[in-house]
C-alpha positions in Angstrom: -9.2 -16.3 -12.1 -5.6 -16.9 -11.6 -6.0 -20.6 -11.1 -8.5 -20.7 -14.2 -5.7 -19.1 -16.2 -3.6 -22.0 -15.4 -1.5 -20.5 -12.4 0.4 -23.6 -10.8 0.9 -21.5 -7.7 0.1 -17.7 -6.3 1.7 -16.0 -3.6 -0.3 -14.1 -1.2 2.5 -11.6 -0.6 1.2 -9.7 2.3 0.9 -13.0 4.3 3.7 -14.6 3.0 1.8 -17.6 2.1 1.7 -19.8 -1.3 -1.4 -21.5 -2.5 -1.3 -23.8 -5.7 -3.4 -23.6 -8.3 -6.1 -26.2 -7.2 -6.0 -24.8 -3.4 -6.7 -21.3 -5.0 -9.3 -22.6 -7.2 -11.2 -24.5 -4.5 -11.3 -21.1 -2.4 -15.3 -19.9 -2.5 -15.6 -16.3 -2.8 -18.3 -16.7 -0.3 -16.3 -18.6 2.2 -16.7 -17.6 5.9 -13.9 -15.0 7.1 -11.0 -17.0 8.9 -8.2 -15.0 9.9 -5.8 -17.9 9.9 -6.1 -18.1 6.0 -5.7 -14.5 5.3 -2.6 -13.5 7.8 0.2 -15.4 8.9 1.6 -16.2 12.4 5.2 -16.1 12.5 7.1 -17.5 15.7 10.9 -16.7 15.2 13.1 -19.9 16.3 15.7 -17.6 17.7 15.2 -16.0 20.8 16.5 -12.3 21.4 18.1 -11.8 24.7 15.8 -9.7 26.8 13.0 -10.2 24.5 12.4 -13.6 23.8 10.8 -15.4 20.8 9.5 -12.5 18.3 6.0 -13.7 17.7 4.0 -11.8 15.0 1.8 -11.5 12.1 2.1 -11.0 8.7 -0.4 -9.8 6.1 -2.3 -7.1 8.3 -1.5 -4.6 5.6 -4.5 -6.1 3.5 -6.8 -4.6 5.8 -5.1 -1.1 6.3 -3.8 -2.1 10.0 -0.5 -2.6 11.4 1.0 -6.1 12.1 1.4 -7.1 15.7 4.4 -8.4 17.4 5.7 -9.4 20.7 8.3 -11.2 22.7 7.8 -14.3 24.8 9.8 -17.6 26.2 9.5 -20.7 24.3 6.8 -22.2 26.1 4.4 -19.5 25.9 4.4 -19.3 22.0 1.3 -21.3 21.7 -0.7 -19.1 24.1 0.8 -16.0 22.6 -0.4 -16.9 19.1 -3.8 -17.7 20.1 -3.9 -14.2 21.5 -2.4 -12.4 17.9 -5.1 -14.4 16.0 -7.7 -13.0 18.3 -6.4 -9.2 18.0 -5.7 -9.7 14.3 -9.2 -10.6 13.6 -10.5 -7.8 15.7 -8.2 -5.3 13.8 -9.5 -6.8 10.3 -13.0 -6.2 11.4 -12.3 -2.7 11.9 -11.3 -2.3 15.7 -8.3 0.1 16.6 -5.6 -0.7 18.8 -3.7 2.5 20.1 -0.6 3.2 21.9 -0.9 3.4 25.5 -3.9 1.0 25.5 -3.7 -1.9 27.9 -5.4 -5.6 27.0 -6.2 -8.2 29.5 -6.1 -11.9 28.8 -7.2 -15.0 30.7 -7.0 -13.1 33.8 -3.4 -13.5 33.9 -1.5 -11.3 31.4 -1.9 -7.5 30.6 -0.3 -6.5 27.4 0.2 -2.9 26.5 0.2 -1.5 22.9 3.4 0.6 21.7 4.6 1.4 18.8 6.9 -1.1 17.2 10.5 0.5 16.6 13.1 -2.0 16.3 16.0 -1.3 18.8 19.0 -2.7 20.9 16.1 -4.4 22.6 13.3 -5.0 20.2 14.5 -7.1 17.2 13.7 -6.1 13.7 11.9 -8.7 12.3 11.5 -6.9 8.5 7.8 -6.2 8.7 6.8 -4.6 5.5 4.0 -2.8 7.2 3.9 -0.8 10.2 3.7 -2.4 13.7 2.4 -2.4 17.0 4.4 -4.0 19.7 2.7 -5.6 22.7 4.7 -5.6 25.9 3.7 -7.6 29.1 2.7 -5.2 31.7 
């Protein structure tokens, strides 16, 4: 509707993603659900001492779910992004993550779910939503 009305660009404010008018017009309302089109994944370029590079979602508010954040060394950003995309899709489909829950990935990594509360060791990434912090166990 927005593209048909002549918009040249539309902002998906939750995911911080701009769509051009032609791109928006080309989206089928019957397209398959793809988490990467609905939620942005951000890897901050500056690491926080003792935390690493913050990697987090933006846009989970669309699904009534908290955004996800974790901190990793630069060489694990890509693997971590895949994990967050997987968890974001699960949350978007109605799964629930609760503080205290532990998640095992690839038989190597275990992440504990905790509430996200920025402090001296956890950076504030200015989420516009509640968040869950995933901490390596």
